[in-house]
Structure formats: structure tokens, C-alpha cells
C-alpha positions as CSV (number, residue, x, y, z in Angstrom):
1,M,111.0,105.8,136.5
2,I,109.8,106.7,133.6
3,S,107.8,110.0,132.6
4,V,105.4,108.8,129.7
5,V,103.5,111.6,128.0
6,S,101.7,110.8,125.4
7,H,98.1,112.3,123.6
8,D,97.5,111.0,119.9
9,A,96.7,107.7,119.3
10,G,99.6,106.4,116.7
11,G,102.6,107.5,119.2
12,A,100.2,105.8,122.2
13,E,100.1,102.9,120.0
14,I,103.8,102.6,120.4
15,L,104.7,104.0,123.4
16,A,101.9,101.6,125.7
17,S,103.4,98.7,123.9
18,Y,106.8,99.5,124.7
19,V,105.6,100.1,128.2
20,R,104.1,96.5,128.4
21,Q,106.8,94.9,126.6
22,Q,109.6,96.4,129.0
23,R,107.6,96.3,132.3
24,S,108.5,99.6,132.8
25,S,107.9,101.7,136.2
26,C,106.1,105.1,135.0
27,A,104.9,107.7,135.6
28,F,101.8,109.0,133.3
29,A,100.5,112.2,131.5
30,L,97.5,111.0,129.2
31,Q,95.7,112.9,127.1
32,G,93.0,112.3,124.3
33,P,92.9,109.2,122.6
34,A,96.0,107.9,124.0
35,V,93.9,106.8,127.4
36,K,92.1,104.3,125.5
37,V,94.8,103.0,123.8
38,F,96.8,102.7,127.1
39,E,93.8,101.2,128.8
40,R,93.4,98.4,126.3
41,R,96.7,97.3,126.4
42,L,97.7,98.0,129.9
43,G,94.5,97.7,131.7
44,P,93.3,100.5,133.9
45,V,96.3,103.1,134.1
46,K,96.8,106.3,136.7
47,S,97.2,109.1,135.2
48,T,98.0,112.3,136.6
49,T,99.5,115.9,136.1
50,L,102.1,116.8,133.1
51,E,103.7,118.3,136.3
52,S,103.6,115.7,138.7
53,A,104.8,113.0,135.8
54,I,107.4,114.9,135.0
55,S,108.8,115.4,138.5
56,S,108.2,111.6,139.0
57,G,110.3,110.5,136.6
58,E,113.9,110.3,135.9
59,W,113.8,110.6,132.1
60,L,111.0,112.1,130.0
61,L,109.5,109.3,127.3
62,C,106.8,110.8,124.7
63,G,105.1,110.6,121.2
64,T,104.6,113.7,118.7
65,S,101.3,115.1,118.1
66,W,99.5,117.0,116.0
67,Q,96.0,117.8,117.9
68,S,98.1,118.5,121.1
69,D,100.6,120.3,122.2
70,L,101.3,118.1,125.4
71,E,104.3,116.6,124.4
72,W,105.7,119.8,123.3
73,Q,104.9,121.1,126.5
74,A,106.8,118.3,128.6
75,L,109.5,118.4,126.3
76,G,110.0,122.0,127.7
77,L,109.4,121.0,130.9
78,A,111.5,118.4,131.5
79,K,114.6,120.3,130.1
80,S,113.9,122.9,132.3
81,Q,114.6,120.1,134.8
82,G,117.8,119.2,133.5
83,K,116.0,115.3,132.5
84,H,116.5,113.3,130.0
85,C,114.1,113.6,127.0
86,V,113.8,110.9,123.9
87,A,110.7,111.0,121.9
88,F,109.3,108.0,120.1
89,L,108.2,109.1,116.1
90,D,105.3,106.9,114.9
91,H,105.3,108.2,111.7
92,W,107.3,108.7,107.7
93,S,106.5,112.8,107.7
94,H,106.3,115.9,109.3
95,Y,109.5,115.0,111.3
96,P,110.9,119.1,112.2
97,E,106.9,120.7,112.3
98,R,106.1,117.5,115.0
99,F,108.6,120.0,117.2
100,I,107.0,123.1,116.4
101,R,104.8,125.4,118.0
102,R,103.7,128.9,117.6
103,G,107.4,129.1,115.6
104,E,109.3,127.2,118.7
105,Q,111.0,124.4,118.5
106,R,111.5,121.9,121.2
107,L,114.0,119.0,120.8
108,P,114.6,115.8,122.6
109,D,118.3,114.8,123.3
110,E,117.4,111.4,121.6
111,I,114.4,110.5,118.7
112,W,113.3,106.6,118.9
113,V,112.8,105.3,115.5
114,G,110.8,101.6,114.7
115,D,112.4,100.9,111.1
116,S,115.1,101.8,108.9
117,M,113.1,104.4,106.7
118,A,112.2,105.8,109.7
119,D,116.1,105.7,110.8
120,A,116.9,107.4,107.5
121,L,114.7,110.1,107.9
122,A,115.1,111.0,111.0
123,R,118.9,111.2,111.0
124,D,118.4,113.7,107.9
125,C,115.9,115.9,109.2
126,F,117.7,115.5,112.1
127,P,121.6,115.5,111.7
128,G,122.6,116.6,115.0
129,L,120.5,114.9,117.2
130,A,120.9,111.2,118.7
131,V,118.2,109.1,116.8
132,K,118.5,105.3,118.0
133,L,116.6,102.3,115.8
134,I,114.7,100.2,118.2
135,G,112.5,98.3,116.1
136,N,108.2,99.1,116.2
137,P,107.4,97.6,120.2
138,Y,103.2,98.1,118.5
139,F,104.3,96.3,114.9
140,A,105.6,93.3,117.1
141,D,102.3,93.1,119.3
142,L,100.0,93.7,115.7
143,Q,102.1,90.0,115.1
144,R,101.0,88.1,117.6
145,E,97.5,89.4,117.6
146,L,97.0,88.8,113.8
147,A,98.3,85.1,114.8
148,V,94.9,84.8,116.3
149,L,93.0,87.0,114.4
150,T,93.1,85.6,110.9
151,A,92.3,82.3,111.7
152,H,88.4,84.1,112.0
153,R,87.9,86.2,109.3
154,Y,85.0,87.0,107.9
155,S,84.6,86.6,104.5
156,P,81.9,88.6,102.8
157,T,79.6,86.8,100.4
158,E,80.5,88.5,97.1
159,G,82.6,91.1,96.0
160,L,85.4,93.0,98.0
161,A,85.1,94.5,101.5
162,V,86.9,97.9,101.7
163,L,88.3,99.4,104.8
164,F,88.5,103.1,104.2
165,V,91.3,104.5,107.3
166,S,90.7,108.5,107.8
167,E,92.6,111.0,109.5
168,P,91.6,114.0,110.6
169,L,93.4,116.3,107.6
170,R,91.3,119.6,107.8
171,E,90.8,120.0,111.5
172,H,95.0,119.8,111.6
173,A,95.6,122.1,108.3
174,L,93.8,124.3,110.1
175,R,94.7,124.8,113.1
176,E,98.3,124.9,112.1
177,F,98.3,127.1,108.5
178,G,94.7,128.6,108.5
179,N,93.6,126.6,105.4
180,E,91.9,123.6,105.8
181,R,93.0,122.0,101.9
182,H,97.0,123.0,103.0
183,W,97.8,119.5,101.4
184,G,95.2,120.5,98.2
185,Y,92.8,118.1,99.2
186,T,90.6,117.2,102.5
187,E,89.7,113.7,104.3
188,F,85.9,113.9,102.0
189,E,87.8,114.8,99.2
190,A,90.1,111.5,99.8
191,L,86.9,110.0,100.8
192,R,84.4,110.6,97.8
193,Y,88.0,110.5,95.2
194,L,87.7,106.7,96.5
195,L,83.8,105.8,96.4
196,S,83.4,107.4,92.9
197,N,86.0,105.3,91.9
198,L,85.3,101.8,93.5
199,A,85.5,100.2,89.9
200,V,88.7,100.6,89.2
201,L,89.6,97.8,91.8
202,G,88.6,95.7,89.2
203,S,85.9,93.4,91.3
204,H,82.3,94.4,92.5
205,V,82.7,96.2,96.1
206,S,80.1,94.5,98.6
207,R,80.8,97.4,101.5
208,V,83.0,100.1,102.4
209,T,83.3,100.8,106.1
210,V,84.8,103.9,107.0
211,R,86.7,103.8,109.7
212,P,86.7,107.3,111.8
213,H,90.7,108.5,113.3
214,P,90.1,108.2,117.3
215,S,90.0,111.5,117.4
216,E,87.8,112.7,114.8
217,P,84.7,113.6,116.7
218,P,81.3,111.1,116.5
219,G,79.2,111.7,113.5
220,K,81.7,112.8,110.9
221,Y,80.7,110.9,108.5
222,D,77.2,110.1,108.9
223,W,76.5,112.1,105.4
224,V,78.6,109.5,103.9
225,S,75.6,106.4,103.3
226,A,73.5,109.2,102.6
227,E,75.2,110.1,99.9
228,F,76.7,106.8,98.3
229,G,74.4,103.9,99.3
230,P,73.7,101.8,102.3
231,H,76.6,99.4,101.5
232,V,78.9,102.0,102.8
233,V,78.7,101.3,106.5
234,A,80.2,103.1,110.1
235,G,83.0,101.7,111.5
236,G,85.3,102.2,114.5
237,R,83.6,100.3,117.0
238,R,86.5,97.5,117.2
239,T,90.2,97.6,117.3
240,L,91.9,98.8,114.1
241,L,93.5,95.3,113.5
242,E,89.9,93.3,113.9
243,E,88.7,95.6,111.5
244,I,91.9,95.6,108.5
245,V,91.7,91.8,109.0
246,E,88.1,91.4,108.2
247,N,88.4,93.7,104.7
248,D,90.5,92.7,102.0
249,V,91.6,96.5,100.4
250,V,92.7,99.6,103.3
251,A,92.3,103.0,101.5
252,G,93.4,106.2,103.1
253,C,95.4,109.1,102.2
254,E,98.5,108.7,104.5
255,T,97.6,107.3,107.9
256,M,99.5,104.5,109.7
257,A,96.6,102.8,110.1
258,M,97.6,101.9,105.7
259,V,101.1,100.3,107.2
260,V,99.3,98.0,109.8
261,G,97.0,97.0,106.5
262,L,100.8,96.1,104.8
263,L,101.7,94.1,108.1
264,A,98.1,92.4,107.4
265,G,98.4,91.4,104.3
266,R,95.8,93.8,102.7
267,R,96.2,95.3,99.6
268,V,96.6,99.1,100.4
269,I,95.4,101.9,98.3
270,S,96.3,105.8,99.0
271,C,93.1,107.7,97.4
272,I,94.2,111.0,97.8
273,P,92.5,113.3,95.1
274,P,94.2,115.3,91.7
275,G,95.4,118.4,93.3
276,G,96.9,116.9,96.5
277,R,100.2,116.1,97.2
278,K,101.7,112.8,97.2
279,C,101.4,110.6,100.1
280,A,104.1,110.7,102.2
281,L,104.7,107.1,103.4
282,P,107.7,105.6,101.8
283,H,106.6,101.7,101.3
284,P,106.5,101.3,98.2
285,E,103.7,98.5,98.3
286,I,101.4,100.9,98.9
287,E,99.4,101.5,95.1
288,S,97.9,105.1,93.9
289,L,94.2,105.6,93.2
290,Q,95.8,108.2,90.6
291,C,97.8,105.6,89.6
292,L,95.0,103.2,89.2
293,L,92.8,105.3,86.9
294,A,95.4,106.7,84.5
295,P,95.2,103.7,82.4
296,A,91.5,103.7,81.9
297,A,91.7,107.2,81.3
298,G,94.6,106.6,78.6
299,G,92.4,104.2,77.0
300,D,89.4,106.5,76.6
């Protein structure tokens, strides 16, 4: 039996897909956004305490979370019981920081990654650790879902439909570094930067949907329509893939949802504003809003 521990949505998507595809027998310790992710993939899931899940399993499989210490605690508890620990990395940035809390590092025995870019990054960050490239089970599920959804794609009557996929940058930066602008910008600044420069996309934008991150509180973006107009609407009521398929452009900072946009064949733009650090996603297909605006500025 596997002890499966998960909190944040990104890692939960990968672990839930892996468990479903492998039909593994598991003891689950799920919290936060992971609960709904696993229920969507697996149906009703019985989640227990962390202590019970670790004790019941032969080895640990966990994600890595920004919003919680759950997986970090799981690594310590499983290691204390002499159990093999595997962490599946679900992104392409901040690898060392994912395993550090309050100055204490807790590394797994083995790291799994889902693509060659993550593989190279993980080997560089953890030269003494076993790294295994197993393919991304979440992306495999998405490919199957795309085949169904694409046939029913909604097309706006005129103009472009843009989806902004958010992430709780302020909350994480404040929690970890005591400064909500640790990376030189916040998600609010990035959204304003996008909405103030829609003309650079080359066509009239008829609709912008703002999709909150699963860990963000309700109402976080209620201010946007009042500030920018009724063409900016709230998202998040359906699955990420459903909302991506209904839009022409996916914009964000450096969230995994942007990579899902690439997988769906959408134009993907990073709207990190000037002064913010460069987008950490290594995918060359992702455009930069700053770079798109640079020729226009040079022509003035």
C-alpha cells in the first residue's frame, strides 16, 4: 500500500492521475485543494490523518506544496519510520525551496518528474539524489479529455477570448519571505498589466475570464470588472481544461495552467510586469507580454 499525501492542486493533479492509472492501493492524507482534485479523478476518497496514512503505507508518495507544510511533515514522519519516500515535482521552479521549512531541509529518497526539462532541472538541483523520469500522468489524462472537449469548443461571435490563470503569489511571498512583492510583482499587478495592454494581442478582445487558483479565497478578484469593464468576467466554475478550451489565449505569470494551455494548442502569454523576475517556465512557446510591447514602444 502507498501512503499518498497531497495538499496543493498542481501536485494533486499528478498524483491523482498516477493513482488512477496504476490502480494502486493507497492510504490517503489529503488537505486543501487536493481533496476536490482527488474526488474528481477517483470519486469519493477516504482521507485519514497524516500519522495514520504514513503508518498504513509501505512507502510514501507525495507532492510538494507552497501553501502547506503537509508534505514536508510527511517526509519527516515517513523517514522516522524508515520508509522509502518519493516526491513528484509538478512544476519547473523553486525546487530546493520546496523541501525547506523554517531553515530545515527534508529531502525524499527519490524524486519523480514528468518531462525532460524537469528532469534536467532536478538533476542539477539535487546531484546526490535519485531522479526518475516517468512521464506526466496528469498530461496523459488531459490528452484524453481534450479529444472530447475540443469537439464542443465554444467560439465567441467576435474578437478574442482570453483566460487569465492566477496563482497566489502575494500570499506565498508574504508567508515565506515576509514581503508580498518578493519577486518584484504581485498577481494583481500582473493582471492589471495584461488588462491595460490587450491591444497588443492584435485583435479585439471580446471577453477576459479571470480564473482564480484553487487555493485562493472567493471574491479575491471581484474588483476587476468594476475597474476594467463588464467584458472581464469571473471564472473557476468549471474545470481548468474546460475553460482553456473555451478561450483563444491563456495568460498568467508562471503557473502550470499555462503549460496546460500549450498542451491544448492555445496561445500562451506570460504577463509578468516590468520589474518582475523572468518567467521560470522553460517552455519556449510561451510569449512574454513585455517582449510583445517592446516593438510598439520602440516605434513611438
